[in-house]
Wavefront OBJ file of the C-alpha trace (Angstrom):
o trace
v 161.566 143.883 134.675
v 158.839 141.493 134.114
v 159.533 138.847 131.588
v 157.439 138.831 128.511
v 154.937 135.726 128.302
v 156.096 133.000 126.021
v 153.345 133.698 123.167
v 154.289 137.409 122.887
v 157.758 136.735 122.627
v 157.501 134.040 119.846
v 155.316 136.354 117.938
v 157.660 139.049 117.886
v 160.493 136.781 117.046
v 158.657 135.550 114.082
v 158.002 139.049 112.746
v 161.595 140.012 112.933
v 162.489 136.666 111.014
v 159.919 137.279 108.180
v 160.886 140.935 107.867
v 164.525 140.199 107.780
v 164.123 137.500 105.106
v 161.688 139.480 102.969
v 164.208 142.427 102.912
v 166.954 140.097 101.685
v 165.129 138.069 99.245
v 162.358 140.305 97.622
v 164.093 143.409 96.107
v 160.782 144.499 94.133
v 158.529 144.537 97.334
v 158.867 147.248 99.880
v 158.814 145.749 103.290
v 157.399 147.616 106.170
v 155.833 144.966 108.505
v 154.120 145.714 111.588
v 152.217 142.239 111.937
v 152.200 138.882 110.734
v 149.217 139.688 108.435
v 151.091 142.260 106.534
v 154.176 139.928 106.066
v 152.070 137.157 104.814
v 150.272 139.497 102.091
v 153.787 140.363 100.863
v 154.486 136.539 100.195
v 151.124 135.822 98.970
v 150.187 138.553 96.339
v 153.268 137.877 94.009
v 152.225 134.279 94.026
v 148.597 135.013 93.287
v 149.690 137.290 90.492
v 151.739 134.616 88.913
v 148.812 132.338 89.114
v 146.558 134.932 87.568
v 148.940 135.468 84.732
v 149.102 131.647 83.918
v 145.538 131.208 84.021
v 144.634 134.216 81.757
v 147.124 132.735 79.135
v 145.788 129.325 79.208
v 142.092 130.522 79.285
v 142.259 133.250 76.997
v 140.690 131.564 73.999
v 137.993 129.844 76.039
v 134.583 130.050 74.137
v 132.548 130.593 77.477
v 132.662 130.453 80.992
v 132.405 127.703 83.361
v 134.010 125.073 81.156
v 136.364 122.806 82.427
v 139.618 121.967 80.683
v 138.211 118.687 78.808
v 135.183 120.695 77.438
v 137.593 123.443 76.549
v 139.841 121.021 74.442
v 136.806 119.259 72.711
v 135.256 122.596 71.926
v 138.376 124.030 70.420
v 139.088 120.919 68.362
v 135.465 121.152 66.917
v 135.922 124.799 66.223
v 139.330 124.283 64.531
v 138.007 121.381 62.417
v 134.935 123.059 61.153
v 136.989 126.062 60.080
v 139.610 124.017 58.375
v 136.774 122.548 56.435
v 135.386 125.352 55.144
v 138.880 126.288 53.784
v 139.491 122.944 52.311
v 138.544 122.380 48.497
v 135.798 120.279 47.506
v 137.267 116.954 46.008
v 134.146 116.397 43.700
v 134.403 120.031 42.272
v 136.309 118.922 39.098
v 134.566 115.511 38.560
v 131.439 115.126 36.119
v 128.213 115.410 38.041
v 124.499 114.966 37.246
v 124.154 118.363 35.446
v 126.786 117.826 32.831
v 126.054 113.997 32.197
v 123.656 112.515 34.474
v 123.476 108.868 32.797
v 126.887 108.526 31.249
v 125.351 108.487 27.655
v 126.617 111.794 26.328
v 123.272 113.420 26.505
v 121.779 110.982 24.185
v 119.067 107.999 24.550
v 119.915 104.524 24.084
v 119.858 103.376 20.345
v 117.266 100.815 19.449
v 120.189 97.971 19.096
v 121.534 98.840 22.590
v 117.814 98.818 24.224
v 117.144 95.501 22.445
v 120.268 93.909 23.942
v 119.204 95.493 27.283
v 115.699 93.960 27.102
v 116.986 90.414 27.073
v 117.997 90.906 30.780
v 114.252 91.541 31.828
v 111.639 89.071 32.332
v 108.951 88.587 29.810
v 106.232 91.056 29.306
v 108.545 94.265 28.864
v 108.233 95.921 25.612
v 109.695 98.735 23.920
v 107.581 101.623 23.003
v 107.804 104.331 19.970
v 106.711 107.836 20.371
v 103.521 108.166 18.362
v 103.260 111.964 18.612
v 104.033 114.029 15.549
v 107.590 114.720 14.823
v 109.002 118.227 14.554
v 111.163 119.405 11.692
v 114.539 118.587 13.078
v 113.293 115.225 13.917
v 112.100 114.782 10.256
v 115.467 115.698 8.794
v 117.079 113.213 11.357
v 114.507 110.393 9.979
v 115.377 110.832 6.429
v 119.224 110.498 7.128
v 120.648 107.136 5.528
v 120.455 104.039 8.048
v 118.975 106.093 10.833
v 116.783 104.260 13.195
v 114.587 105.941 15.529
v 115.443 105.137 19.430
v 112.508 103.592 21.462
v 110.949 106.168 23.592
v 110.013 104.179 26.623
v 109.836 100.740 28.396
v 106.537 99.421 29.705
v 104.886 96.470 31.222
v 101.434 95.418 32.310
v 100.687 93.522 35.677
v 97.145 92.222 36.212
v 95.316 92.116 39.444
v 92.230 90.590 40.798
v 91.025 93.810 42.350
v 91.795 97.544 42.917
v 93.227 96.828 46.601
v 95.801 94.415 45.427
v 96.612 96.658 42.310
v 97.306 99.681 44.736
v 99.535 97.404 47.077
v 101.635 96.563 44.146
v 101.918 99.942 42.877
v 103.234 100.820 46.496
v 105.886 98.340 45.809
v 106.862 99.974 42.485
v 106.764 103.494 43.996
v 109.241 102.108 46.825
v 111.567 100.657 44.129
v 111.449 104.109 42.263
v 112.139 106.220 45.486
v 114.955 104.008 46.635
v 116.912 104.425 43.266
v 115.770 107.868 42.703
v 114.422 106.965 39.203
v 110.568 107.416 38.653
v 108.676 105.510 36.218
v 105.015 106.307 35.319
v 102.408 104.142 37.419
v 99.211 103.756 35.817
v 96.314 101.755 37.626
v 93.119 101.255 35.717
v 90.304 98.829 34.938
v 90.519 98.066 31.197
v 87.997 96.547 28.918
v 89.955 94.207 26.598
v 88.445 94.144 23.157
v 89.837 90.934 21.991
v 88.907 88.806 25.124
v 85.833 90.647 25.875
v 86.635 91.071 29.526
v 87.517 93.634 32.104
v 90.940 93.515 33.723
v 92.544 95.302 36.542
v 95.852 96.431 35.210
v 98.845 98.416 36.520
v 101.131 99.817 33.628
v 104.856 100.676 34.564
v 106.473 102.852 31.992
v 110.178 103.773 32.354
v 111.208 106.612 30.366
v 114.087 109.219 30.845
v 112.672 112.670 30.184
v 116.254 114.798 29.958
v 117.355 112.307 27.201
v 114.169 112.147 25.366
v 114.238 108.300 25.416
v 115.584 105.332 27.388
v 118.919 105.070 29.608
v 120.313 102.288 31.573
v 118.549 103.431 34.535
v 115.271 102.585 33.065
v 116.415 99.009 32.639
v 117.968 98.610 35.964
v 114.756 99.911 37.719
v 112.626 97.638 35.452
v 114.903 94.668 36.633
v 114.384 95.519 40.198
v 110.643 95.610 39.649
v 111.007 92.047 38.378
v 112.866 90.953 41.421
v 109.995 92.500 43.766
v 107.571 91.047 41.574
v 108.849 87.446 42.135
v 108.877 87.578 45.891
v 106.243 85.378 47.546
v 104.521 88.287 49.489
v 104.412 90.319 46.360
v 103.282 87.752 44.096
v 100.055 87.168 45.860
v 99.048 90.635 44.449
v 99.473 89.584 40.812
v 97.623 87.433 38.482
v 98.913 85.817 35.152
v 97.078 86.584 32.184
v 95.228 83.167 31.926
v 93.987 83.666 35.618
v 92.731 87.283 34.718
v 90.779 85.958 31.798
v 89.269 83.489 34.098
v 88.430 86.101 36.847
v 86.519 88.406 34.483
v 84.637 86.246 31.969
l 1 2 3 4 5 6 7 8 9 10 11 12 13 14 15 16 17 18 19 20 21 22 23 24 25 26 27 28 29 30 31 32 33 34 35 36 37 38 39 40 41 42 43 44 45 46 47 48 49 50 51 52 53 54 55 56 57 58 59 60 61 62 63 64 65 66 67 68 69 70 71 72 73 74 75 76 77 78 79 80 81 82 83 84 85 86 87 88 89 90 91 92 93 94 95 96 97 98 99 100 101 102 103 104 105 106 107 108 109 110 111 112 113 114 115 116 117 118 119 120 121 122 123 124 125 126 127 128 129 130 131 132 133 134 135 136 137 138 139 140 141 142 143 144 145 146 147 148 149 150 151 152 153 154 155 156 157 158 159 160 161 162 163 164 165 166 167 168 169 170 171 172 173 174 175 176 177 178 179 180 181 182 183 184 185 186 187 188 189 190 191 192 193 194 195 196 197 198 199 200 201 202 203 204 205 206 207 208 209 210 211 212 213 214 215 216 217 218 219 220 221 222 223 224 225 226 227 228 229 230 231 232 233 234 235 236 237 238 239 240 241 242 243 244 245 246 247 248 249 250 251
């Protein structure tokens, strides 16, 4: 009898060894091995099924395909954070807001005494103005009350310039102050003929008033103070003229 080549003998020995071990250790898999390829498939398939099971459990909530683990983790945190923020309550919900009391004055304008005291913190030139329009019936009843003093309606100041160009530049500075503080005075730029001096002046009139209160608020004085600060800066001061210089320019 011719001896079997070494390579064939070794192959048959490996087949018998693999089939014997599979029948002993794997009771859930039917073993019927005819070659090494079938036996290898028996060992590999259970392992692949376990890996597939773990992978499906880990990636079952992934938001999209092709994402690595780091991106998946970050995306999951963002989604969780946004969903929890929608469920959380607004901490400002029960606090007073600008609708119920925008200026902390109980919906009433500053009295004349308070406005006069606030006027002391401003530079010279600011004046309190009263409403010259006809009063209604309700206002007339209030005016006739004992010891009643009508509160001032606005706070204004005139700034003088040598020409319209400088006046427009200064008006831009006032507009920036109003925008940054979300409180908007009236800005009137005009060329006035002053009757007493008999001279023309280029004037910017800034008038502060809080319409929702029907008079003045602390915000009006705050904005007026900031305008004074800007007017005192060297780069802004060159747009302005004092009254005496204005008379010399236009006589």
